[in-house]
N, C-alpha and C positions, 0 to 999 in steps of 0.2 A: 856471175852478174848479181845486186842488189838483191831480195826478196820484197816483193812489191806491198806496199803500205794496205792495209789491211782496215777497209773503210765502213764505215755504216754511212744508212742515206734514213732520213728525218724527213717523211712524206710522200704522198705518192699519190700526187694532184700529176694535173695533163703535164709542167714544167719536169718536176720529177721522171714522169714517162718519156717525155719526149728528147728533155738533153741533161739529164743530173746522171741519173739514171745509167745510160750508156754510157756515160762521160767515165764513172767509175769504175766500169762494166769490162771497159775496153782493153785495158792495160796499158804496157805491161807496168809502170810504174805506180800506178795502182790496182785493187783485187775491188768490186761489193761483196763484203761477207754479208752483210746482214742487213735488214731494212724493218723499221722502227712507225708506225701511222695512226694518224686515230680510229683511223675505219682498216679492222683487221682485217676484211676480204682486199682491199687495196692493197694493201702493205703486202699480203700474202702474192697476189697476182703479179707488183713489180719483183715482187724477192723471185719467185720461178721464171718469168723471164730469162734472168741473167744468174741462174742457177745458184741464188743462195738462200741465207736463212731467216727467217721473217721471228723478231725477233717481237715478245712480248710485254715489252718493257723500255724504258728509256734506258733505265740502268741496264738490263739485261744486253744493250744496245752499247752503251758503255764498255762496261765489262769484258766484253766479247773483239772489242776493233780499235785499231790503233787513233783515227781517228774519224772524226762525226761534219760527215755535210749536212746540207737543208738546200729544204724545198716545198717551202711551207712560209703562210703571207710571212709579212717582216715582222707583226706583232709578237707574230706567236716563234721565230725565232729570234727575235729579242728574248726574250723568254727563257726558252732552250738552251740556246748557244749560251747564256752566262752561265746554265747549269751544269751545260757540259765541257767549259775550259773550266770553272771550280774543282772536277773531279779532275784537272788535268792534261784533258782531251784537244789537239789542236783542230780548228773550224774552218773548213771551207763554206762561204757564207754566198747568200743569195743577194743581188741589191734590191729594194732599199735594204740597208742591214735594221731600219727599224720601222716601227710607222711614222713614230717620233722622234723630234731631236732628244724629246727624255730619253726617248728609249735604245736609240743608239748610241747615246753617252752613256748609258745605265752596260751599252754592253763591253763597250770598249773599252771601260771602266774594268769589266768582269773581268776580259782578255788581258788589261793587262797587267790586272794585279796576278793575276792566275800567270802570268808568263812563260804563254802558251804562242803557239804559231796560228795568225789567221790569215786567209784572204779572201776577198771578195771578185766573185765571178761577174764582172762586169764583162762580159763576153765579147764587146766591140775592145777594149783592149787588147785582145789577144788575138784577133787576129794579123794575120803577116801584113794583111794592106795600110793595118793601120796604124803598126808597127813603123813601115814603111815613109806614111805618112809624118809622125810627129819624129820621124829622123830626118826628113826634110825640113819642119819647121824650128828643128830645134838649130836652126845657122841664118833661118831667115828675116830679115829683117821687119817685120809687121808692124801695118798700123790700124788695123781690125781685121775681124772674121766673123762671121755667122755658120747656126748652124740650125737642119732642121730636119726632124724625127717625129716622121706622121704615123699612123698605125689604126687597128680599127680593137688593139687587145682589152679597150675599157669598155667596149661591146656584148651587149644580152646576146647570148647565142654564140658570141665569137668563141673561137678554142682559147683562148688566155684570159674568158671572158670570166677572170673567179671576182668573189664579193669585192674581195680588198682592191679591186682599180675599178669596179660598179661602180662607188664609193667616190674613192679619188681621183679616181679620171690619171691623166696622160702625166702629168706633174711627176709626183711621186713614183712612177714608173717609170718615164724615159729620162725624168730630169737629170738621173743620177750619170746616165749613159752622155747628152749633151754639155752636159755642164764638165763630164771629165772634161771629155774631150776639148773644147775652152781653156779650162784652166793649167793643160799641158801643154797646148800648140800658143799661145799665147801669152804666158803665164800664171802667178798663180789670182785669179778671185778672188776681190777684197770688197766687196758689192754688188745686189742683183736687187733687181727690184722687179716686181712681172706685171702685167694687166691678162684681163680675160680670165676665162671661166676654164680651169683646171675639168672640167668637164665635156667643153668644148674645146677653143684651141685659145694656149697663154703663149705670151710671147715675153722674153724677159728681155730684160738687159742688163750685162752687165760688167764693170769697171775689172780693173788688173792691175793689179801692182805697179808694173810698167805704164800706167794713166792709159793706155789702150783699151776702146771699146768695142764689144761683141753684142750681138745679139743672137736671140733663136729663136726659135717654133717650134710648138711640137706640141700634138694631140693625139689621144689618145683614142676619138671618138671616128677618126677617117680612115675609113679603109681601102688603100690605096695597093697596089697590087706590083713590079714588088714593093715592097719596104723592106725601110733599111734609114741611115746614119746619113747623112751629108754634114759633111763640116768645111769649110774652108776659111783659109786669113787672107787675108791683099796687102800690098807692098806697094814701093817702089817701082820693084822686080816683075810684079804680077803678082800671078796669086798659087798659091799649094791648092790644092780642092783633092776630099775626097766621098766618094759617095756608093756606101753598104749596099746600096740596092739593085743588086747586080741585078741586069737583062738575061746576061747568061746564064742561068740555073745554074749549071754543071761547074760557073766558077768562084756563084756561093756558096756551093757544095765542098766546092775546094778550102775555098775560106775556113768557111764554121769544123769542116772538119778537123783543118791545122788548129783555129783556137782551143780546140777541146783535148785538142793533145797536150796543147801548149799548158793550156790550164792544168791540166793533169805533173805535167813531169816537172812544172816549177811548184806545186804544191808541194809532191814527194821531197821535192830536192829543200823546201824550205824545212818540215818536218821533219827530216835525216841530219840538218845542218843545224836547227834554231833560227838562221837567221833572216830575223822577218821581211816580208813581202812590201815590193812595193806598196801593192794594194791592199792592203793590211785591214783591219776593223780604221783602225785612226784612220786611214784614208777614206773609208763611207763615211764616218761622222763627219768627217769636212767635206763629205759633197754634202749630207743630211741640215748638216747647219744651215751651206747657202740652200738648201728647198726651203727650210724652216725660214729666212727670211726676206725671199723671194714669196713664200704667202703668205706672209703678215702684210708684205706693201702693196699685195691685189686687197685684203680684207677694208 
């Protein structure tokens, strides 16, 4: 068996603790070798939990690791990931890949120029249920679709209520998941129009390359349990539907455990082969451009 990819982790906040750290440490494809964060004590806590080293600088992290994962705010990620890519290290990115479309463009350009592998953790795309859904929609003749994603991650006091979510709301946080699912299920989105309030509810109308129109509703200030992405497409043969807000908690845990394993195995395979992953920085940029168009249409 091949040796696992030695991973460095940038960030030690809620998502690093709950998701990215455990993903990197679970093996067998990846191993969490070191953690670096702006707050040394937080980095030390995450590193200790997984038997990893606390790096004192980003350069130290880069030097000792094969590839770097990020669990930091989008604007911080955009700047640091460009630096990591320039140093020749593959990058495992969170979504959105930047806070603005300009940041996303700069990061994608840096990855392209460096010629390194990149992969975006659009968690829903790695769920077995989502992959089955997209397999079904690939042969389904649809004339419309819709998606809904409600949650409380942009609320003060929520575990995920980090400053950037509180400031920007649900469109920037949930939009990548929603637009990615519709873009794959119904074909490329060529235009999007938005209405509403990013700190409340946003409604999007998407026009796809085929001429099909879809709609999306999202809110980061609607704390519902269970929370998840609902997406469906419909046509003369009926509809194909996926709801990731599983009422069966065990099923939800199984789905997300499988997604974490898939993220790790596919990233390791991409790093070893050098073959770009479908969900790379360019995919992240495409989604960021759609969000930017939607935001500008709401002003």
